[in-house]
N, C-alpha and C positions, 0 to 999 in steps of 0.2 A: 816250045817254051820249056825251059828247064825247071825241073822241080827240085826243091830242096829236100834232101834226104832226111827221112824221119829218123830222129835220134831220141835217146832217152831224155834228153834235156827238153826237147820241144814237143814231146808227145802229150795229148789232152788227158786230163784226169777222168776217172769214171764219173757217171751222173750222180751217184749217191754222195759223191764228195762235194757237189756244188752247193753254195750258200745263197739265200735270198738277198736281194739288194737291201741295204741298210737305209731306213727313212730318218730324216732329220727331226730334231725336237720342235722345229717351227711348224712342220706339217702336223704333228700330233696336237700341238696346242690349238692350231686352227680348227682341226676337226672337233676338238672338245668344246671350243667356243661356239662352233656352229650348232652342235647338239644342245648346248645350254640355251642358245637363243631360240632354237626351235621349241624346246620344252617350255620356255617362258612364254613364247607367242601362243602356244596351245593353252597354257594355263591362265594367261592374263585376262581373257574375257570373263573369267569366273571370279575375278578379284575385285575389290572396291576401287582399284585404280583405273579400271577400264574406262569409266566415264570421263575421268580427268584427262587421260591420254587422248581420248577421242576429241575432247574439246580443244586440247592443245594442237592436234593435227589440223582441225578445222581452222584454227587461228592462223596456222602457217600457210595453209592453202589460200585463205582469203588475202593474206598479206602478199603472197606471190602473185595473185591476180591483179593486185593494185586497186583494190576497192577503195573508192574515195571516202565513203561514210562507214565509219566503224562504230559499233556499239561496244562500249567498254563497261563491263560489269565489275564493280569493286565492292568489297565488303566494307561498309562505313560503320564505324563504331557509334552506337547511340546509348544515351543514358535512359534507361527504362525504369519508371517508378511503378513498382508493383505493390499493391496493398496486401500486406501480410496480416492476417487476423491475429490480434493480440490474445494470447491465451494466458489467463490469470492462473497463477499457480497457487493453489489452496493447500496450505500446510495444516494438516490436522494434528493438533497436539494431543497426544494421548497421555493422560495423567494416571498414573497407577497409584491407587491408594494403598498406602502401607499401613496395615493395622498395627496397633501397639501390641507388645507381647502379652500374652495371656497371663493373668496373675496366678501365682503358685499357691496363694493362700488368701484369706480374708484380710482386707485392708480397711481399718477404721476411717471414717470421714467426719469432717466438721466444716460445713459450708455456711456462709453468711450471705444473705441477699437483702437489699434495701429497695423498697418501692413505695409509691404513694397512691392511696385509694382515691376514688373520685370525690369523696367527702373531705379530702384534705388530711387524712390521717397518714402519717408516715409509718410504714410497716417494715420492721426489721426481723427477718426470719433466720433462725439457726437450725440447721439440719445436723443432727447428731446420730451416729450409728454406733452400735456395739455388737460384739459377738453374742448370738443367742443360741437357743437349742434347735431342735429339729423343727422343720416347717409344720409338720402335722401337729406338733404341740404348741408352737408359737401362735398359730392361727386361732387357737382357743383361749389365749391369754390376753385380757384387755390391755395390759401394760406393755405388750410387745409392739403395738403400733398405735401411737397416741400423739396428740398435739397439745402443747402447753402454751397458753397465751399469757404474755406479760405486757400490759399496756402501761406506758409511763405518761403521766399527765402532770404538768406544772399548774397547780391551782393558783390563780392570781391573787395578789394582795389588794386590799381596798384603797382607793384614792381618798384622801381626807384633808388635803391642804389647798389653799387658794391657788398656789402655784400649779398644783397638779390639775385642778379643775379648769383654770384658765388656759392651760396647755391644750385642752380639748375644745373649749369655747372661750375665746378671748373676750367676749361680751359679758360674761357672767359677772365679773366684779362691778361693772357699770350698771347692768340691768338690776342686780340685787345688791344695793349698797349696804344692806344690813347683814349680808352674809359674813362679812369680816368679823362682826361681833359675835356670831354664833359658832364659827368654826373652832375656836380654841377649846371649847367644851364639847365639841361634837364627838359622838361615839359611833364607831363602825357597828352597824346594826347586826344583831344576831341573825336577822333575815338574810343578810348577805352570805354568812357562813352556811345557813340552812340551804340557800339556793344552790351553792356549789356542792354541798353534800348531796342534794337531790340529783344534780347533774351526774356526779360520779357514781351514784347508786344506779342510775339509769344506764350508764355506760357498762357497769358491771353486769346488769341484767341482760344486755344485748351483746356481750362480748363475744359470744360464739357465733353471732350473726353480724359480721363486721360491717356489712353495708347498711345496717340499721342503726349503727351507733351515731350519736350526735356528731354532726360535722364540726370542724374546727370553728367555723363562723358562729354557729349557734351555741357552742360551749362557752366561748368568750363573748357573751352578749351583754355583760353587766360590768361596768367599771367600779361602781361603788354604791352602797346604800348607807346613808348617814342619818343618824337621829339628831336633829337640831332643835334647840330651844332658845328662843330670844331672851336675852337676860333681863329685859325690861317688862315686856308684855307676857312672858312665859308661854307664848304661843308655840306649840309643838309642830314640827314640820319633818316629814320624811323626804329626804332628797335621794333620788335614784338617777344615776348617770348611765344611759344605755343607748341603744339604737331605736329604730321604730319599724316594727312589722305592721301588717295591715289586717284588720278584721272587717268582714263585709256582711255580717249577719244582722238579724233583727227585722221585725215587721210590726206594723201598727195599722189595723184596718180603719181606725178612727181618723187618722191623719192622711194615710196613703192607702186607699182601698185597692189600688192596682199596682203591681210590680212589673219591672221590666221582664221581658220574656226569657232572657238568659238566666235570670234569677229563678224564675218559676220552673224552668226545665232542669235546673241543676239538682243533682242528687245529693250534693254536699252542703247546700245552703241551709243554714239553721234559722228558723224564724224567731228565735228567742234570744234575749240577753238577760243577764242577771238582774239588771235594773228593769223592773216592770211595774205596772200599776193597773188598777181596775179600768175596764173599758167604760167609756162615757157615751157611746152611740151604739146603734144597732147595725152599723156597717160590719159586714163579715170580714174576717181576716182573709187577705188574698190567697193564703196558702192552705186555708181550711179544707177546701175541696180536694186538694192533692193528698192531704193527710188522711182524709176519710177514704179515699180510693186505696191508699196503702193498707189501711185497716181492713177493708173488705177483702182485698187480695190475700192478706195473711190469714184471715178467718176462713176463707174458702179453702185454702190449702190445709189448714189445721183440721178441717172437717173431713178431709179425705182419709180413707182407711188404708192401712198398710205402710204408713210412714214409720221411719225408724224412731227409736226413743230419743236420740240426740236431736233430730230435726223437730220432733214434737216439743221438746224443751225450749229449743231456740225460738220456735214460733210463739209459744206461750209467753215468753219474755217480751218478744216483739209486740204482741197484741196488747199486753198490759202497758207497755211504754207508750204505744201510739194512743191508747185511750186517755192516758194522763196528759199527753201533749195536746190532744184535741180539746180537752177541757180547758187547757191554758189558752189555746187559740180563740176559744169562744168567749172567754171571760176576761182576758188580760191583754194588755198591749206592751210592746217592748220598744226600746230605742231602735232607730234605723241607722245603720252605719254610714250610709251615703248621705244622710241628711242631718245627723246629730253629731256634735263634737264630744267625744268621750275617749277615755283611755281604758286599757285592759290591765288589771292587776293579777299577779300570779296567785294560784290557788294555795301556795305555801303560806300566805297570810291568814287564810281562813282558819278560825279556831284558836287564834292566839290573842283575841281581844282582851281576855281576862288576865293574861300574863304580861302583855306588853302594851303600854299606853300609846306607842307609835304605830300600832297596827292599823292599816287602812281598811276601810269597809266600802261596800258598794254604796254609791251615793255621795261619798265624800268629795269635796271640791278639790280641784287641782289646777295648777298652772303648768303649761308645757312651754319650755324655752328651747328655741332652735335658732342658732346664729344670733341675730340681733332682734328677734321678735319673740313675743310672749303671748300665749293663747289661753283663754279660760276654758275649763272643761270640768267634767265630773268623772269619778270612777264608775264606769258603766257595765263592766263585764269581768268575769274571771277567765284566766287563761291557764295553760299547763303549769304545773308546779316546778318545772325545770327550765322555764323560760322567763325572760324579762324584756320589757320594752315593746308595747303594742298599742295601737290606737285605731280609731274608726277611719273608714275610708274618707270621710269628709275632712278630718284632721290631716290625714296623709296627703290628700290632693291639694290642700291649702299650703302645706309645707313644700310640696313638690308636685307640680301639675302632671308629671309623668307617672305618678304612682297609680297602681292598679291593685286589685286583690292578689296579684301574683308578683308585683314589683314593689318592693319597699321604698319609701321616700328617702330614707337615710340608713345606709348600711354601716357607717362608722358610729362610734360611741359618742355622738355629738348632741344627743337629745337629753335635756335635763327635765325630769318629772318632779315637780314640787307638790307633794300631797299633804293636805291638812287633815290629819286623823280626827275623827269624831265630829266632823262638821256636816254630816249628811242630814237632810231634812227629815223630820219625823214622818211625814206623809209624802209618799212619792206621787208624782204626777207627770204629765207630759212636759217635755222640755220647755222651759221659759228662758230663752237665751239672754234676754236683757237682765233678768234676775241673776242668772249664773254669772254674768260679767260683773254685776254689782257686788255679789258676794265674794268673788275671787279678788276684786280690787280691795275690798275691806280686809280680807285675810292677808293679802300681800302687804297692806299698810301696817299690819301687826308684826311683821318681821322686817321692817325697815323700808317698805314701799318700793316703788319702781323708780329707777334712776332717771335723771334728767335726760331728755331727748328720746326716751322710750315710752311707748304707750301700749296699753292692753288692747288686744285685737277685739274688734266688734264683729260678732257673727250676724249675718243677715238671716232673718226668719225665712226658711225655704217654703213655708206654707202660708205666708202672709197674704191676705186677700188684697187685691188692688183697691186703692182709695176711691170712694164714689166721686162722680163728677160734681162740680159746683152746682148748687141749686139754681134753677131758672127763675128769675123775677122780672116782672113787668114785660113779659113777652120777649125778653132778650135771652140769647143762648150763652152769653159770656159776660161776666162782670168787668167793668172798666177799672183800672187802677185808682181812679178818682173816687170810687164808691167804697168807703171803708166798711160800710155795713155788710157788704157782700164778701169782700176780700179778707177781712180780719178774722172771722170765725173759723175759716177753713183749717188753719194749722191747729187751733185749739180743739177742734172737734175730734181729731184722730191724732194724738201725739205719736210721732214716729218711734220714740224710744221709751215710751212709758211702760214700766213693768206691769202696772195694773191693767192697762189696755191689752197687753199680750196675754195676761192670765185669763181675762174674761173671754177673749176670743178663741183661746185654745180648745175648750170643750165643744165649741160650736162648729169645728171643722167638719166638713162633710166629705 
């Protein structure tokens, strides 16, 4: 075989001049993809997707096996009601108090305040301040801190016409037809002005103790006091228009030897009235034992040593007063407010008998008019000099059954007291109610009488003894109407309204 001669053109190059074979870009990409898949396969089990991938492979395998029953799990959306606790939001409001600016100097003040006390007095206060000196000096000056009281009172004018009187009690013109003839010459009594002078003086005395001042009701307790004289008979009459308070005092062992327990136990009950008379029996006054007990207690304390001078003086006055009162209880009797009809007159009348012919006295007869009724009475007791209008408990309860020692029967100025000055009996004695009515009727007749349709009230005797039974004759216990000898004398034997019979039986009450 022939060989081709070696030439420069076909001679082989040296080994260092040889180049590695060139790889294509497809091969490089395949190797890179394989490495990425391998890396992912190694890392995938450690990621959250491992479970899902496993589940997907299982589904593919099951599908390839042709499994007839397949369990398909799906996520089904549901509405779930969840109770969420309600949290109340509390908002706390913080108010920051802003103080007014501090004063740079003293500022004068003038404050006015108006209030009403429990007794009806309207109080208007003025607070005035002014610049003073040093506190160490002002505290020693009486004028630096003081109160000045100024009480304003409107004193009422007296009522003195028929129109004014009938405005209060429309029955007055009809009950007292003679009043028209007396009013033209009527004079407002000086006692009316004296009454309100006494009231204002009392207010002045109590001005620094406002709670003790007369209340509005008791200050205005009198509408008028008129001095009346009938033009024909010249009978003098004192007319008082007022209210009616209640007095519950008085005792009489002759007629009423036992008192109710509430009276006996009261420390304020007074056994005396200004109208009193000599005892007629040996019955002890029901309050005598209590007064003697008070005297012994005062004497025992007075006998103790070491008492102060003031207490000794007080006890000495008490002992003297109790001895005087015990003497009265042993020897005299008084009216009884719950049994006797009488009125109370003010102490301002006492002592004016010589100066004024219209001055009423204890024992004077009187007529009390309320609404359409008229009641006979006497002036039986004295009351405070700054008050007007008061009567016994019997009178009060007759006018108003709800009246008590603490509840007045009439609070308005609707009660007319017609007093006949100078008519008191010379000798005082136990009440004779029939005689009192007879005397009042006669005195009313002297000032025009009582109008048609009105009558003077008749008081029942509270101590009247029951009538004795009819006498038994012929063995019978009751008389028949056909027997005049038995039935006729009965009314005549004990006249029900005879003044003489009442007078005779009064001293014999046991």
